[in-house]
N, C-alpha and C positions, 0 to 999 in steps of 0.2 A: 882118516875119518872125516866126514862131510859135515862141515860147521856152517853151511848157508842157513838163512833165516828159514826157507821152507823145511829143511831137514830139521832143525831144531823143533819147529812146530810139530812135525810129524812124529818126532821120538818122543816127544812129551805125551802125545796122545795115542801112543801105541797101546796102551792098556784099556782103551775105552771100547764101548759095545760097538760092532761094527754095524749093527742095526741102525744106531742113531747118530754115529759120528759124521756121516756126510752131511746131517743136517747142522751140526756145528760148524763145519766148514762154511757151508752155505750162508748161515746167519753171519759168519764172520766177513764173509765177502760183501755184506750190504753197505759197508762204508767204514772209515777210520775208527769211529767211537765204538761200533760193534766188534771191530777187530781187536782194539784195546780191551774191551770186557772180556774178550775169548783167550786173551794171551797174558795172564797174570803172571806166568812163569818168564815170560821174556822181560816183564817189567824189573822183576827182582834180579834175574839174572845181570840185566844191563846195570841196574843201580848198584849191585854190590861188587861188580867187577872192579870199580874203582870209586868207592864211596865217596860222594862230593861234599857231605855235610859234617858240621861240628857234631860232638857228642850229644845226645839227648838221653832223658831219662827212659829206662825200660818200663814199659806199660803194657797192659793187654791191649791188643789190636785185633780188629776184625779181619786184617790182612789184605782184603779185597775191597777196599772203601772207594766206591766210585759213586758218581752223581745219581745212579739208578740203583745203587743197593741200599736204599732207604725205601720205606713203604709202610702202608697202614695194613693193621692186622686186629684181630680180636684177642683179648687175653682169655685166661680161664674164667675170669669174672664177667665175660661177654661184653666189656667195655672196649671201645676201639683206641688203639693208639699209633702213633707214627714214631719210627726209630730205625737204627741200624736194623738190617734184616737178614744178613747173610754172613756166616761165620764159618765157612768150610775151611779158609785159609787161616783161621784165628791161632795166634801164637803170642808169647811175652816176647816184645822186641823194642827197639827204640822208636819212641812215638813218631818221629820224623819219616819212618817208612810208611805209615798210615796217612798223614796229611799229604806227603808227597804225591801218594797215588790218587788221592782225591782231587789235588790241584791239577795234576797232569788230566784227569778225566775232564775237567771243566774246560781246560784249555783246548782240548781236542773237540769236545761237544759245542762249545760257543764258536769255535772257528767254523764247524761244520755247518751251523746255523746261520752264520753270516754276521755275527757281532763284530764290530771294529777293535782294532788293537787298543784303543783307549777303554771302550766298554769292558772288555776282557780284563784289563789291568784293574779297573774300579771293582769289578766283580771279585776277582781274587783277593785285593787288599780289605773289601768289606768282610769276605769270609774269614780271612786271618785276623782281623782285628776283633770279630766277636769270639773266634776261637780262643785267642788269647785272653780276652776279656774274662770268659767263664773260667778259664784255669787260674786266673789271678783271684778272682772272687772266691774259687774254691767250693762253690756250691753246685752241684749237677741239677740242671733243669729238665724237664720233660716236655713233650707235646701230647696233650688229650684234646677231646672234642672242644671242651669248654675255652682252651687256652689256645687253640691253633688260629692262624691267619693265613690269608692269601691261598695259594696253591695246596699248602698242606690241609688248610680248613676244609677245602673241597674234597681233597681225597678221603680225609678221615670222616666227613659225613656221609660220604658214599658207602663206606665200610660199615659205619655204625647204623645206617638206615637199612642196609641190605638185610632181608632175611634169609634164612636157610632155604626156605622154598623157592625163592628168586635165583639162588645159585643152582640149586637141583634142577630147576626147569632149564637152566641154559646147558647144563652138562649131562643130564640123564635123559631117558626115553618118556620120564613122567609117569610110570607105572607105580602104584601105591605099594605093591609087594613084588620082591625079587626084580627090583629095578636095574637096570643096566646102563653103562656110560653110552654117550654119543661119541662114537670114534672120529676124529678129525686130526688136522695137523698138530695139535698140541697133545694129543692122546692116541697112542698107536695100540693096536690090537696085540693082546699077549697070547701066545701059544696056550691051548687048553690045558695040556700036562701041567706046564709051568704055573698057569693060573690056579689050577686045583691044588698043588702042592703048597703054593705061597698062601692061598687063603686058608687052608688048614692050620698052617703055623702061626698065621696072624690071627686067627680067630682065637687060638689057645692063649697067645700072648695077650692080646688086648683084654681079654676076660680077666686074666690074672693081674694086670697092670693098671687098668682104666675101669671098664664098666662090663658087668656081666649081662647077658641078654642080648647082645648084637652079634650079627654074623656078617660075613663078607658076602655081597651079592655080585660084585664085579670088581677087576683089576685091569689095569692098562699102564703101559710104558707111558710115563710123563715126560714131555718136552717142554722145558721151562729154563729161563735164563738164557746164559750163553757159554760162559767158562765150564758149566756142569753138564753141558749137553754131552752124552756119551756115557756117563757113569750110570749105574743101576738106579733107577729112579722109577717108582710107581705112584699112581693114584689108585686109591682104594675106597670102594664105596661101601659103607656099613649101614644095615638097618636093624632097628630093634625088633626082636622076634615077635613080642606080644603086641608092639605098636609100630607096625611098619612104615606109618608116616614119618616117625622120628629116624632121621638118616643122619650120617656124618661122611665127609669127604676128608680123607687123610693123605697127607703126603708122606712117602717112604723114600728116603733118599741115601745112597750109599756114602760112607764117610771115608774119604781118603786122606793120606798124610798131607799136611800143608807144604805146598811147593815152595814156601819161602826157605824151609830148612834145607832144601838142596843146594841153596846158594850161601847161606847165613850160617856161621857156626854159633849158635845160640843155644846155650843150655836151657832146657826145658823142665818145668815141674812134671812129675810122673802122672799119667793118666791110665785108666785100666784099658782104654782102647780109644781109636780116633773118634768115634762117634760121642764118647765121654767127654773128649777134649772139646769138641765142637759145641756140644750143650753147656759144658762147665763155663766156658768163656762167654757164651751167649747169655747165661744167666747171670753171670757177673756184669756184663757190659749194658744189657737193656733195663729200662726201668720197670717193665713187664714183659714177660716172655709169652710166646704164642701158646694156645691152648694144645694140650696133649704132647707137649715137648718131652720126649724121652728116647732111650735107645733100645733098639731091637736087633736080635741076633738072628741070622737065618742063613744056613749052610756056611757057617764059619765066617760070614761077612757082617759087618756091623752097619747098621743103618740109623740115621736121624728121622725120629717120626715126629711130626706136628700136624696139626689142622691145616688143611690146604689153603695156601695164600694165592688167589689169582693173579696171574701177571698184571692184570689191570690195576691192581692195588698198589703199585708202584707208579710213581709220576713218571710217565715216559719222557724223553728227551724232547719229542715233538711238542709237548704240552708246556715243558718247563721254560723253553727259551723263544716264545713269540714276543715278549715284550720285556725291556729291560728293568723296568721298576719291580715287575713281579719276580722276575729271575733273581733280582738282587735281594729282595726279601727271603726267598727260598734259600739261596746260598747263606745267608745269615744265620737261617734256622739249622742249616746242615752244619755250619761251623759250631754252632752251639751244641748240637746234638753229638758231634764227634768229641767235643771236649768233656761233655757231661759222661760219655760213655767211659772215658779214659779216667775219669775221677772216680766214678764206682768201682773200679778196679784196683785204686790205690791201697797198697799194703797187703793185697791178696797174693798169696803164694809167692812173697819176696818181691812184688812189683814195687815201683818207685811210690814213695809217699806222696800225699797231696802237697806237702810243702816243696818236695822237689819239683813238681809240676808247676807250682806257682813260679819258684825262682826260674825255671826254664823259660815261662813265658815273659817274666820281667826282663830277663836278661837280653833276650831277642837279639842274638848274635847270628841267627841262622835264618831270618826271614829273607833277607837279600839273596843268600846263595840258593835258597830253596826256590824262590820264585825265578831266579835266572835259569837253574837247572831244569825246572819243571817246563819253562818255556822251550828250552831247547829239545828235551825229550818229547813234547808234543810234536815237534817237527820231525822227529826221528820216527814217531809212531806213524806219520802219514807217509814218510818214505818205506817204512816196513810193510803198511798195507798195501801199497802199489806192487811190492815185490810178491807178497802173499796173493794178491788178487791175480796177478800175471800167471804164476804158478797154479792156482786153482783153476784158472780158465783153460790152462794148457792140460789139466787132468792129473797133475802131480799127486794130487790128494786122492785120487780115485782108489779104490780098494786094490786093484791090480797094478797100480803104478809103483815102481821100485824107487 
């Protein structure tokens, strides 16, 4: 059995759509941080092979917490929020799983952007300090337009101030009635038979679960993120039949099992399906969840449905790491949000209590081994990226390669 790094990556992605999987590998080839985003499974396989940390309380975790898995979005009340926003890998697990992945992502991202070793150390210590402080205070905070500062304030104002018309103008052909998407790098054309079948099913479901009087006018394969490229994912354009100027853009994303459970023997609460797990944990951990968040069954495959969140609504690494002071404040906020999300899940479905999380933060016998391991693993990520990149350039990940 081939256990090389390229074979591990190829084996994990074997069930992804061949139409879009090459785009995932191309994205991962951009650099160590994008590679890290696309290989959550490697992180947990390596972490749990010889677990390096002391015991920590079991809480709800999003499972793939990295520096770009936070973002701005509008809730059902149409107000803008900034929070954790990707729960595909969500499970109940030791909280150090979550914070370790976040810290490694910062190690990799800041090194890629040229921060010094001292600056990286200061950034990580600041994040951990505020993460622990929120757990000790036992009060989950949240970020809204009125309370946001720095980079997050800029992001959330952009989302709050953007009208539906502006979003539609960028993504559709501008027709008032029977509008269509603009096909491009992030939205691929869907074969007509598949489009017609999915549209009919979604029309009926949306009418029953959300609003009557809307119909699908277009659908396409959506390419977004990194780790999830290759799963079945669609962008859906809906318009009101009586008032066609009223339109909605919906994200429909296949829900797969969490990769964490491939490597960790963690007994989990029972969920009706994988989409119910994703949404269930998301509603527990977020302050306010996105509009239209719900589950959709199509051809025996479960999907997570929500209002489409443009990738621009996440603070990209290029924007976060230009200045030390702005990055420091941003990471302080991320530490606060990570702790707040864990606190919201306390006691839910046998998760740790708030008191247990507080004691964990006060005890602090874990910070030093955590920081040491994360620095070492960030170096491993860079080596793994070079190995992956060489194999990718040689054509190993081409569909015809064996």
